[in-house]
C-alpha angles and dihedrals in degrees: 000000000000116000092240091057092048091054095047097076097049092045091050092048091049091051091051092049091049093049092048090048092051092050092049092047091050093051092044093051093045092053092046093051091049093052089045092053092058094042094249099117089128090061092052093048092047091056091044097052092042089055090049091049094049091045091054095042097047092043092050094048092048091047093049096046097044094035093051091048092053091045094052092044090054093045090050094053113130116257091219122038121200116254108251139134089254093056092044089056092048092050090075091055092045091051092052095044103040097071089054101029094119091052092049090046095054093041092052095044093043093049093050090046092052092048092049092046093049091051093047093049088063091062094063093121093057090049095049092047089053093047092048097038118151135184121261093210090235131089132214116251095234106048099016090228126139112269089233088075091061094044100045114010105039096054091051093047090051091050092048090049090053092056092048089050089053093049094050094045092049090046089053093048092048091048092051092049094049094043090050094046093052098039101260091117118036133186093196120048130145093207093059093240107127094181138030118246091252092052091048091052093047094048092043091056091051092047089048091054090048093051090046090054086048089057090053090048091053090051093050090047087066089066090044089065087084087072093050121134095193098104134060091274133031114279139039110342132191094278093046093052100037101034115013095044092051091045092053091050090052091047090051091056093044091049091052090050091049090049090053090050090053090051090046088060086075083076102034096042095196136119100237096070096058092038091053091047092051090048092051091047095050095043093050091046091057099040101035101027101040114012099044098052091044092053091050091049096047102040104027109026105033096055092049103023099140094058099038095044096044094092093050093045088053089051089055092049093047093047092048091051090049092049093052091042093238097116091108094049117129108249119205126185121220119196112225095219130142136185096207118121121235089255092054090048091051090051092050090050089054094051100038111051092189095065107119122229116212117223107214091212091057096041092054091056 
């Protein structure tokens, strides 16, 4: 390749980096000067350092989790790989990757760390709300917990759980790729063993961590029912409280049991234990998490919605009145009665154009 062509790519990349840096610096300086002009420099610096902290923390966690998974997968590679067409084809990739495997390792881990850090830095508001959480002095009627938990703590816990999910999933994908590349996981095998014992243990631990995070997610989803839109009004409705909440509790217990089964596979080292655990988790998710609440909604709530939802509608009304500080307002009832005859009403309607006529079909709705 001519020298000019070899220099073109680095020069173009350098120019792009310089332009992106100048644009970022201009935006940064403009925002800083604006906050400084209104005497809120501390707000700007708080956001800035929070973003930096989250970037570093999320990037470090992602790098450690994924990097450790790749490292263990490589260390657990089999010393002798079976002779097969699949392994002969993979030998070419191994020969081309092995001399540069450390470079590929750090590039992959670094890229994932940067992406995770960039995504986490965008959640600085959720983190600051969590760190500066305060009590509302009022509790919700379902869990009897301070409302501050739902406003400040729960959103951050859900965000944190999402990043842990991503780290474990990427670690699992990276482990499968490395195990497959070095013969720990095989698609073709005359003995019927698709994975080595070390690979099964490694993947079982990662799946166990994923299912354990799923159990935590089910438990947090119980509190998220207060934001449900299933019922007639916003908030937890009859089905949410009497079916979904129970289903989520059951799924939490089942997920913990399945996670323990995955971890137990460290001892058993076979495929049936994790497969049975996944089957139990999927089946319970469909039957308990989806079918049961839908049956309650369709066959118990819908035919008698007004009576069953009355308590939860009243909760919504009471909470709204409390939020607007009108709970202590004096309520007076006025009876809309009249002693006018139909003829007098008709005469009034002819003389006063602004008299409203009620459509029964609209009023009933």
